[in-house]
C-alpha positions in Angstrom: -0.3 -0.1 0.1 1.0 3.7 -0.7 -0.1 4.4 2.6 3.7 4.8 4.0 7.2 4.5 3.8 8.8 1.6 4.5 12.0 1.8 6.2 15.6 -0.7 6.3 18.5 -0.5 8.0 21.2 -3.3 8.4 24.1 -3.7 11.0 27.7 -4.6 10.3 28.9 -4.7 15.0 26.9 -2.9 17.5 29.2 -2.3 20.5 28.1 -1.2 23.3 24.3 -0.7 20.4 20.6 -0.6 23.1 18.9 0.8 20.4 18.1 2.9 17.8 15.5 5.9 16.8 14.6 7.4 14.2 14.5 10.8 13.1 12.5 12.7 10.5 12.5 16.2 8.8 11.2 18.6 6.2 14.4 19.7 6.1 17.4 18.5 5.4 19.6 20.4 7.6 17.8 21.1 10.7 14.7 20.1 12.3 15.3 16.5 13.1 13.1 14.8 16.0 12.3 11.6 16.9 9.3 9.7 15.5 7.0 8.6 18.5 7.3 5.0 18.6 10.6 4.1 16.7 12.8 3.5 19.1 14.3 -0.5 18.1 16.0 -2.1 21.3 19.0 -3.5 19.5 18.8 -7.2 17.7 23.0 -8.2 17.2 23.7 -11.4 19.1 26.6 -10.1 20.1 28.6 -6.8 19.5 30.7 -8.5 16.3 27.5 -9.4 15.1 25.1 -7.4 13.1 20.9 -7.2 12.8 18.5 -5.8 10.2 15.7 -4.0 10.9 12.5 -1.9 10.1 10.2 0.8 10.0 7.0 1.9 8.7 6.6 5.2 8.9 3.2 5.7 8.8 2.4 9.5 10.2 3.6 11.3 6.7 1.4 13.9 5.2 -0.5 11.8 2.9 -3.1 14.8 0.9 -0.9 16.9 0.0 3.2 15.9 -1.8 6.1 16.7 0.7 9.5 14.7 1.1 10.8 14.0 4.5 14.7 13.3 5.4 14.9 10.4 7.3 18.1 10.0 9.8 19.1 6.4 12.5 19.9 8.2 16.2 22.1 5.4 17.9 21.4 4.8 21.5 24.8 4.5 22.6 24.6 1.9 26.4 28.4 2.6 27.6 28.5 5.4 30.7 29.8 9.2 29.1 28.8 8.4 25.5 27.4 10.6 23.5 24.2 9.5 21.3 25.6 8.7 17.4 23.6 10.6 14.8 23.6 8.4 10.6 23.3 9.6 7.4 23.1 7.4 5.0 26.0 6.0 2.5 26.3 8.7 1.2 26.2 11.1 3.7 22.8 12.3 2.9 19.3 12.2 5.0 17.6 9.2 3.2 15.1 11.3 1.4 11.4 10.3 0.1 9.0 12.0 -1.2 5.3 11.8 -0.8 3.2 10.5 -2.0 4.0 8.9 -4.0 2.7 8.8 -8.0 4.8 12.7 -9.1 7.2 12.3 -11.2 9.6 13.6 -8.0 8.8 10.2 -6.5 11.2 7.3 -5.4 7.7 5.7 -4.1 7.8 3.8 -0.8 10.1 1.0 -1.6 12.7 0.3 1.7 14.5 3.1 2.4 18.0 1.6 3.5 20.5 3.0 5.7 23.6 0.6 6.2 25.2 1.6 9.0 28.4 0.0 8.0 29.4 2.3 5.7 27.0 5.6 7.2 28.4 8.6 7.6 28.2 10.3 11.5 26.6 13.6 11.6 27.8 13.2 15.3 
């Protein structure tokens, strides 16, 4: 169905990772907020292994064509370590124009974050 954006990411290792938040904005450079209900607990079996995660964003506006930008926030379980924000492997937030069907849209197919090649924003 074309009523949401499907996000998928994969990690190669999760040393100290407690989990992940999906962040979204309608401005590429600012205004990112955690999506309610997006938190995913770490699924890695050990610190040297990774896992696959998905999140379906049903909170997108279906009445107006809007480009959404997504980032990941990794929650670190190590004391005193700040959470890390990740962009896509290209070094930019992942962008999806919604609703699909216009000339700028790349639809709602799986948008992939690959953390082995992720760019650290902070």
